[in-house]
C-alpha positions as semicolon CSV with decimal commas, in nm:
position;residue;x (nm);y (nm);z (nm)
1;M;-1,889;-5,681;-2,612
2;I;-1,703;-5,407;-2,432
3;A;-1,860;-5,093;-2,599
4;K;-1,587;-4,855;-2,768
5;V;-1,549;-4,489;-2,645
6;T;-1,473;-4,297;-2,975
7;A;-1,341;-3,905;-3,011
8;K;-1,695;-3,843;-3,136
9;A;-1,865;-3,973;-2,829
10;M;-1,652;-3,811;-2,570
11;D;-1,671;-3,476;-2,738
12;R;-2,097;-3,486;-2,740
13;V;-2,020;-3,531;-2,375
14;L;-1,775;-3,235;-2,320
15;Q;-1,967;-3,019;-2,539
16;V;-2,279;-3,028;-2,291
17;N;-2,086;-2,804;-2,045
18;L;-1,899;-2,637;-2,355
19;E;-2,203;-2,493;-2,476
20;K;-2,343;-2,467;-2,124
21;R;-2,045;-2,182;-2,015
22;H;-2,147;-1,993;-2,306
23;R;-2,502;-1,962;-2,219
24;Q;-2,363;-1,820;-1,892
25;Y;-2,128;-1,548;-2,031
26;L;-1,764;-1,770;-1,864
27;Y;-1,664;-1,889;-2,201
28;R;-1,293;-1,806;-2,188
29;S;-1,118;-1,716;-2,500
30;R;-0,743;-1,561;-2,558
31;V;-0,604;-1,326;-2,749
32;N;-0,339;-1,318;-2,984
33;I;-0,067;-1,076;-2,914
34;S;0,168;-0,964;-3,212
35;S;0,420;-0,741;-2,980
36;G;0,576;-0,737;-2,664
37;C;0,442;-0,685;-2,334
38;S;0,406;-0,264;-2,273
39;A;0,161;0,003;-2,234
40;V;0,056;-0,046;-2,615
41;V;-0,006;-0,372;-2,722
42;N;-0,093;-0,501;-3,085
43;A;-0,380;-0,801;-3,028
44;D;-0,555;-0,970;-3,303
45;G;-0,410;-0,715;-3,519
46;K;-0,522;-0,430;-3,361
47;Q;-0,326;-0,151;-3,163
48;L;-0,470;-0,146;-2,839
49;Y;-0,370;0,050;-2,468
50;N;-0,262;-0,243;-2,259
51;F;-0,425;-0,201;-1,909
52;C;-0,477;-0,584;-1,826
53;S;-0,118;-0,652;-1,769
54;N;0,069;-0,742;-1,438
55;D;0,375;-0,592;-1,558
56;Y;0,370;-0,324;-1,266
57;L;0,686;-0,159;-1,266
58;G;0,714;-0,170;-1,692
59;L;1,012;-0,383;-1,691
60;A;0,912;-0,640;-1,951
61;S;1,030;-0,448;-2,218
62;H;1,362;-0,331;-2,068
63;G;1,713;-0,334;-2,261
64;D;1,921;-0,431;-1,983
65;I;1,712;-0,767;-1,901
66;A;1,682;-0,810;-2,230
67;Q;2,028;-0,805;-2,295
68;A;2,084;-1,001;-1,985
69;F;1,896;-1,236;-2,117
70;K;2,070;-1,282;-2,435
71;Q;2,403;-1,321;-2,266
72;G;2,256;-1,569;-2,074
73;V;2,132;-1,796;-2,422
74;D;2,519;-1,746;-2,517
75;K;2,643;-1,899;-2,213
76;Y;2,413;-2,156;-2,099
77;G;2,210;-2,235;-2,446
78;T;1,809;-2,215;-2,423
79;G;1,757;-2,475;-2,162
80;S;1,828;-2,632;-1,833
81;G;1,800;-2,994;-1,939
82;A;1,751;-3,187;-1,645
83;S;1,575;-3,103;-1,285
84;H;1,801;-2,909;-1,035
85;L;1,827;-3,221;-0,821
86;I;1,958;-3,387;-1,134
87;S;2,184;-3,142;-1,359
88;G;1,971;-2,869;-1,398
89;H;2,087;-2,645;-1,120
90;S;2,304;-2,384;-1,250
91;E;2,532;-2,136;-1,088
92;A;2,318;-1,890;-1,256
93;H;2,026;-2,009;-1,040
94;E;2,242;-2,042;-0,732
95;H;2,332;-1,642;-0,764
96;L;1,973;-1,571;-0,829
97;E;1,909;-1,762;-0,522
98;N;2,137;-1,563;-0,280
99;Q;2,032;-1,260;-0,456
100;L;1,683;-1,335;-0,363
101;A;1,743;-1,413;0,019
102;E;1,901;-1,121;0,090
103;F;1,685;-0,899;-0,073
104;T;1,383;-1,037;0,164
105;K;1,665;-1,033;0,468
106;R;1,604;-1,453;0,495
107;P;1,851;-1,691;0,531
108;R;1,783;-1,886;0,158
109;A;1,569;-1,895;-0,063
110;L;1,458;-2,189;-0,370
111;L;1,373;-2,133;-0,722
112;F;1,073;-2,270;-0,875
113;S;0,933;-2,328;-1,234
114;S;0,619;-2,117;-1,193
115;G;0,440;-1,944;-0,838
116;Y;0,129;-2,238;-0,894
117;M;0,411;-2,480;-0,845
118;A;0,561;-2,309;-0,586
119;N;0,226;-2,262;-0,414
120;M;0,116;-2,655;-0,453
121;G;0,464;-2,767;-0,383
122;V;0,552;-2,594;-0,063
123;I;0,161;-2,665;0,090
124;S;0,215;-3,069;0,013
125;A;0,574;-3,043;0,158
126;L;0,462;-2,922;0,506
127;V;0,150;-3,062;0,622
128;G;-0,045;-3,375;0,483
129;R;-0,314;-3,618;0,684
130;H;-0,356;-3,510;1,062
131;D;-0,253;-3,123;0,958
132;L;-0,463;-2,846;0,920
133;V;-0,470;-2,547;0,630
134;L;-0,609;-2,247;0,701
135;Q;-0,685;-2,053;0,378
136;D;-0,854;-1,665;0,327
137;Y;-1,160;-1,690;0,141
138;L;-0,993;-1,492;-0,170
139;N;-0,692;-1,639;-0,198
140;H;-0,570;-1,721;-0,546
141;A;-0,657;-2,065;-0,675
142;S;-0,328;-2,206;-0,677
143;L;-0,321;-2,212;-0,264
144;L;-0,678;-2,361;-0,302
145;D;-0,534;-2,620;-0,494
146;G;-0,271;-2,678;-0,263
147;G;-0,419;-2,697;0,034
148;L;-0,676;-2,945;-0,114
149;L;-0,427;-3,177;-0,269
150;S;-0,258;-3,175;0,097
151;R;-0,411;-3,452;0,183
152;A;-0,469;-3,225;0,520
153;A;-0,794;-3,097;0,674
154;F;-0,857;-2,796;0,479
155;Q;-1,084;-2,466;0,612
156;R;-1,106;-2,123;0,490
157;F;-1,194;-1,848;0,704
158;K;-1,394;-1,508;0,614
159;H;-1,168;-1,236;0,389
160;R;-0,917;-1,061;0,581
161;D;-1,133;-1,165;0,928
162;T;-0,880;-1,220;1,209
163;E;-1,190;-1,285;1,442
164;N;-1,316;-1,578;1,233
165;L;-0,940;-1,736;1,168
166;D;-0,872;-1,740;1,512
167;A;-1,202;-1,858;1,629
168;K;-1,127;-2,136;1,387
169;L;-0,794;-2,232;1,505
170;S;-0,893;-2,263;1,873
171;A;-1,112;-2,536;1,716
172;A;-0,894;-2,686;1,534
173;D;-0,674;-3,009;1,652
174;G;-0,448;-3,038;1,372
175;A;-0,055;-3,170;1,451
176;R;0,076;-2,904;1,247
177;K;-0,136;-2,607;1,167
178;L;-0,075;-2,375;0,819
179;V;-0,213;-2,034;0,817
180;V;-0,196;-1,922;0,429
181;T;-0,272;-1,581;0,262
182;D;-0,221;-1,372;-0,027
183;A;-0,071;-1,019;0,106
184;V;-0,220;-0,890;-0,214
185;F;-0,538;-1,011;-0,317
186;S;-0,511;-1,022;-0,702
187;M;-0,911;-1,006;-0,817
188;D;-0,928;-0,694;-0,546
189;G;-0,634;-0,555;-0,525
190;D;-0,696;-0,521;-0,093
191;L;-0,396;-0,595;0,114
192;A;-0,410;-0,875;0,377
193;P;-0,404;-0,735;0,739
194;L;-0,032;-0,955;0,812
195;E;0,025;-0,776;1,158
196;D;-0,276;-0,942;1,280
197;I;-0,304;-1,260;1,116
198;A;0,062;-1,316;1,231
199;T;-0,060;-1,273;1,583
200;V;-0,333;-1,488;1,579
201;A;-0,130;-1,754;1,376
202;A;0,187;-1,778;1,631
203;R;-0,097;-1,747;1,953
204;H;-0,196;-2,127;1,813
205;N;0,134;-2,194;1,728
206;G;0,084;-2,170;1,362
207;W;0,297;-2,159;1,107
208;L;0,185;-1,875;0,854
209;M;0,305;-1,891;0,471
210;V;0,232;-1,541;0,241
211;D;0,156;-1,518;-0,120
212;D;0,297;-1,164;-0,200
213;A;0,339;-1,209;-0,591
214;H;0,136;-0,873;-0,655
215;G;0,356;-0,690;-0,362
216;F;0,714;-0,762;-0,459
217;G;0,881;-0,468;-0,645
218;V;0,573;-0,267;-0,594
219;L;0,508;-0,252;-0,243
220;G;0,827;-0,152;0,016
221;S;1,085;0,071;0,007
222;S;1,334;-0,098;-0,207
223;G;1,010;-0,296;-0,394
224;G;1,037;-0,599;-0,098
225;G;0,660;-0,680;-0,084
226;L;0,406;-0,567;0,179
227;I;0,638;-0,810;0,457
228;E;0,883;-0,507;0,418
229;E;0,643;-0,226;0,408
230;L;0,502;-0,361;0,747
231;N;0,881;-0,455;0,866
232;L;0,764;-0,794;0,924
233;S;1,037;-1,045;1,080
234;I;1,087;-1,407;0,942
235;D;0,982;-1,505;1,296
236;Q;0,632;-1,344;1,242
237;V;0,652;-1,491;0,855
238;P;0,818;-1,767;0,855
239;I;0,721;-1,891;0,476
240;L;0,734;-1,646;0,203
241;M;0,653;-1,712;-0,164
242;G;0,723;-1,422;-0,475
243;T;0,651;-1,424;-0,801
244;L;0,900;-1,322;-1,107
245;G;0,687;-1,242;-1,420
246;K;0,482;-0,965;-1,241
247;A;0,706;-0,662;-1,125
248;F;1,026;-0,863;-1,228
249;A;0,918;-0,906;-1,567
250;T;1,073;-1,271;-1,632
251;Y;0,963;-1,585;-1,531
252;G;0,893;-1,808;-1,260
253;A;0,858;-1,793;-0,842
254;F;1,081;-1,869;-0,560
255;V;1,024;-1,917;-0,160
256;A;1,220;-1,791;0,138
257;G;1,282;-1,863;0,448
258;S;1,517;-2,064;0,687
259;E;1,761;-2,304;0,649
260;A;1,536;-2,585;0,794
261;L;1,281;-2,469;0,561
262;I;1,448;-2,494;0,224
263;E;1,647;-2,800;0,304
264;T;1,261;-2,950;0,368
265;L;1,118;-2,787;0,035
266;I;1,422;-2,931;-0,178
267;Q;1,346;-3,318;0,029
268;F;1,032;-3,327;0,039
269;S;0,868;-3,116;-0,212
270;R;0,727;-3,296;-0,525
271;N;0,646;-2,979;-0,773
272;Y;1,038;-2,908;-0,727
273;I;1,203;-3,250;-0,722
274;Y;1,024;-3,407;-1,043
275;T;1,018;-3,094;-1,274
276;T;1,271;-2,957;-1,529
277;A;1,476;-2,658;-1,438
278;P;1,363;-2,308;-1,534
279;P;1,652;-2,208;-1,783
280;P;1,932;-2,064;-1,668
281;A;1,911;-1,763;-1,894
282;I;1,601;-1,659;-1,721
283;A;1,801;-1,661;-1,372
284;V;2,042;-1,393;-1,545
285;A;1,748;-1,216;-1,678
286;T;1,627;-1,195;-1,343
287;S;1,934;-1,099;-1,167
288;A;1,930;-0,775;-1,397
289;S;1,595;-0,701;-1,290
290;L;1,619;-0,759;-0,930
291;K;1,912;-0,449;-0,922
292;L;1,634;-0,266;-1,126
293;V;1,333;-0,311;-0,894
294;Q;1,534;-0,239;-0,607
295;S;1,746;0,084;-0,773
296;E;1,527;0,263;-0,975
297;Q;1,230;0,404;-0,685
298;W;1,131;0,607;-0,977
299;R;0,882;0,351;-1,120
300;R;0,694;0,282;-0,764
301;D;0,681;0,666;-0,738
302;K;0,515;0,705;-1,075
303;L;0,302;0,389;-1,032
304;N;0,137;0,541;-0,705
305;Q;0,117;0,904;-0,902
306;L;-0,104;0,676;-1,181
307;I;-0,336;0,501;-0,920
308;A;-0,427;0,848;-0,737
309;R;-0,496;0,990;-1,077
310;F;-0,702;0,700;-1,181
311;R;-0,919;0,632;-0,831
312;S;-0,983;1,002;-0,839
313;G;-1,079;1,045;-1,192
314;A;-1,277;0,708;-1,166
315;L;-1,491;0,829;-0,837
316;Q;-1,560;1,165;-1,008
317;I;-1,719;0,985;-1,302
318;G;-1,868;0,763;-1,056
319;L;-1,714;0,440;-1,077
320;Q;-1,761;0,135;-0,857
321;L;-1,415;0,107;-0,704
322;M;-1,296;-0,127;-0,455
323;D;-1,054;-0,055;-0,191
324;S;-0,703;-0,088;-0,287
325;K;-0,399;0,125;-0,324
326;T;-0,224;-0,101;-0,553
327;P;-0,184;-0,121;-0,954
328;I;-0,496;-0,358;-0,929
329;Q;-0,824;-0,123;-0,955
330;P;-1,114;-0,325;-1,019
331;V;-1,399;-0,174;-1,120
332;L;-1,716;-0,362;-1,031
333;M;-2,045;-0,389;-1,234
334;D;-2,367;-0,361;-1,003
335;A;-2,413;-0,684;-0,948
336;D;-2,360;-0,832;-1,255
337;Q;-2,485;-1,196;-1,169
338;T;-2,472;-1,352;-1,506
339;G;-2,105;-1,209;-1,662
340;Q;-2,295;-1,037;-1,971
341;K;-2,217;-0,691;-1,856
342;V;-1,871;-0,690;-1,796
343;L;-1,805;-0,888;-2,147
344;E;-2,035;-0,611;-2,308
345;I;-1,843;-0,334;-2,186
346;S;-1,484;-0,459;-2,212
347;G;-1,590;-0,541;-2,572
348;K;-1,677;-0,177;-2,578
349;L;-1,337;-0,049;-2,465
350;R;-1,136;-0,291;-2,645
351;D;-1,340;-0,119;-2,957
352;S;-1,214;0,208;-2,854
353;G;-0,867;0,104;-2,846
354;F;-0,837;-0,035;-2,468
355;M;-0,717;-0,394;-2,325
356;V;-0,922;-0,441;-2,003
357;G;-0,985;-0,776;-1,822
358;A;-1,323;-0,880;-1,786
359;I;-1,322;-1,079;-1,464
360;R;-1,610;-1,326;-1,435
361;P;-1,746;-1,599;-1,216
362;P;-1,609;-1,856;-1,096
363;T;-1,288;-1,653;-1,056
364;V;-1,499;-1,411;-0,881
365;P;-1,793;-1,470;-0,628
366;E;-2,124;-1,493;-0,838
367;G;-2,268;-1,112;-0,895
368;T;-1,903;-0,937;-0,830
369;G;-1,848;-0,970;-1,218
370;R;-1,536;-0,662;-1,244
371;L;-1,304;-0,499;-1,533
372;R;-0,991;-0,602;-1,402
373;I;-0,784;-0,246;-1,445
374;T;-0,402;-0,255;-1,406
375;L;-0,154;0,007;-1,430
376;S;0,209;-0,024;-1,499
377;A;0,464;0,203;-1,500
378;N;0,526;0,217;-1,828
379;H;0,132;0,435;-1,867
380;S;0,122;0,811;-1,890
381;E;-0,101;1,031;-1,733
382;E;-0,269;1,121;-2,051
383;Q;-0,321;0,736;-2,120
384;V;-0,483;0,682;-1,783
385;D;-0,709;0,978;-1,871
386;A;-0,813;0,826;-2,178
387;L;-0,885;0,535;-2,032
388;L;-1,114;0,715;-1,799
389;D;-1,312;0,932;-2,072
390;A;-1,344;0,542;-2,264
391;L;-1,499;0,420;-1,934
392;D;-1,752;0,741;-1,891
393;R;-1,867;0,666;-2,267
394;C;-1,840;0,306;-2,252
395;R;-2,096;0,270;-1,925
């Protein structure tokens, strides 16, 4: 007789791990937001100052972008209806790809439905069996998953350690060697030493892929990210990925590079080939956003002023900050081993009217739980000062 597996039997097995996660203070819960993304949000019926979004330039509620989106819906409707390679690739997508190529000073760009899909799709299209992927230890989960699922040999080098990268490349024998790093690390806010990584990768005939999701819009003279700030060429960084749901305040992602790279992704990236294209209206809205990112330098100037103000005030009250000049300002919780402390302080901050992310393992290494505070050009100096006062009280 074949035993029947009922839903209740399955749930009993699943519940064991759920209860374990509760006991470890690692359980994740969603917050219901009943307002648009801004410096102040309505969350679970309460008005809170929002210090945990990635809307770095404060464009998520910008009228010009919203109007462009409405015009895109009027013209194209609400969905693309198919993948890019069937009938879902519109002139709005094509126009945005051309804009992004020009923005990044690269021959071509290719839109993806999300940053996660872009990273996994690029890595799996470029490497496979008999190849090697080397990644920074603190890379985003999408990059790590892409490396693991690519079927290539997968290794991680020590965080920002180019000597360790050099040693691993020297010992490697993969046919293709792909070096992958974030530009701005999403949980620490620090920057990759891209110039040195590019030099090491080139020395070993490696291909360098950079995810600048948290740098685009924020860094560089026109918001072109860390690549622009460091004036790195396509020869130094041949594979560049950026997302559109952070500083650009819309949705999706793109990869920019050579003609051969983009055509390779179109032909071989399963994450691009076998998924529905983003709504054309999103592309129309992003085109409007891109213009604002480039033209409104005051947003980056104000953001940098707020970052400096927060860091100065945090150090004055004895908070343990990480080495970050970006809008990502993590506050470490004294080697919080269980995650309990960071959860308690995050709860106290919410009771005081502030929404701050409580980051715990496995998102970050054990013992490095932190409040992930993110700043936006929409914040005021008074709001930043009020957050610092609340942090001082809640400790």
